[in-house]
C-alpha positions as CSV (number, residue, x, y, z in Angstrom):
1,M,-13.6,15.7,-23.9
2,A,-11.5,12.6,-23.7
3,E,-13.2,9.5,-22.3
4,A,-12.1,6.0,-21.4
5,I,-14.2,3.0,-20.5
6,L,-12.5,0.0,-19.0
7,K,-14.3,-3.3,-19.5
8,Y,-13.6,-6.5,-17.5
9,D,-15.0,-10.0,-17.8
10,L,-15.4,-10.8,-14.1
11,N,-15.9,-14.4,-14.9
12,D,-12.3,-14.6,-16.2
13,S,-9.8,-14.8,-13.3
14,D,-7.2,-12.6,-15.1
15,D,-9.7,-9.9,-15.9
16,C,-11.1,-10.1,-12.3
17,M,-7.6,-9.5,-10.9
18,A,-7.0,-6.6,-13.4
19,H,-10.3,-5.1,-12.2
20,M,-9.3,-5.4,-8.6
21,R,-6.0,-3.7,-9.3
22,A,-7.8,-0.8,-11.0
23,V,-10.3,-0.5,-8.2
24,K,-7.5,-0.5,-5.5
25,S,-5.2,1.9,-7.4
26,L,-6.2,5.0,-5.4
27,D,-5.8,3.1,-2.1
28,M,-2.3,1.9,-3.2
29,A,-1.4,5.5,-4.2
30,L,-2.6,6.8,-0.7
31,V,-0.4,4.2,1.0
32,L,2.6,5.3,-1.0
33,W,1.9,8.9,-0.3
34,E,1.6,8.3,3.4
35,L,4.8,6.3,3.5
36,L,6.8,8.8,1.5
37,N,5.5,12.0,3.0
38,N,4.3,11.4,6.5
39,S,5.6,8.1,7.8
40,K,9.2,8.9,7.0
41,R,9.2,11.8,9.4
42,T,7.2,10.0,12.1
43,L,9.5,7.0,11.9
44,E,12.6,9.1,12.0
45,R,11.4,10.9,15.1
46,A,10.5,7.6,16.8
47,M,13.9,6.1,16.0
48,H,15.7,9.2,17.2
49,E,13.8,9.2,20.5
50,K,14.5,5.5,21.1
51,E,17.9,3.8,20.9
52,M,17.4,0.8,18.6
53,N,19.5,-1.4,16.4
54,K,19.1,-1.7,12.6
55,Y,16.8,-4.8,12.9
56,E,14.4,-3.1,15.3
57,A,14.3,0.0,13.0
58,L,13.6,-2.3,10.0
59,D,10.8,-4.0,11.9
60,M,9.3,-0.6,12.8
61,V,9.3,0.4,9.1
62,Y,7.7,-2.9,8.0
63,E,5.1,-2.6,10.8
64,R,4.1,0.8,9.5
65,I,3.8,-0.5,5.9
66,Y,1.5,-3.3,7.1
67,E,-0.5,-0.9,9.2
68,L,-1.1,1.4,6.2
69,M,-2.0,-1.5,3.9
70,D,-4.5,-2.8,6.5
71,E,-6.0,0.7,7.0
72,H,-6.6,1.0,3.2
73,N,-7.8,-2.7,2.9
74,I,-5.0,-3.7,0.5
75,K,-4.5,-7.4,0.3
76,L,-1.6,-8.2,-2.0
77,D,-2.8,-11.8,-2.5
78,D,-5.9,-10.3,-4.2
79,L,-3.8,-8.2,-6.5
80,I,-0.8,-10.4,-7.3
81,V,-1.6,-14.1,-6.9
């Protein structure tokens, strides 16, 4: 059986951020899954039902991205900065 152990020094800021990225990887994957598989159809339907310009459509897409990230408690500042 293959085994892997990841070890982080949580007193080191770079290691702490790497740890947070590892911990949030499933949440990030779930957001991507939702965007690519479910949100696309939902957004397409909403855009078809409602007459909107390209900027309104773009705003709708970004709103959905931010909603999903909030639902999965993903804070980019904790993972990037």
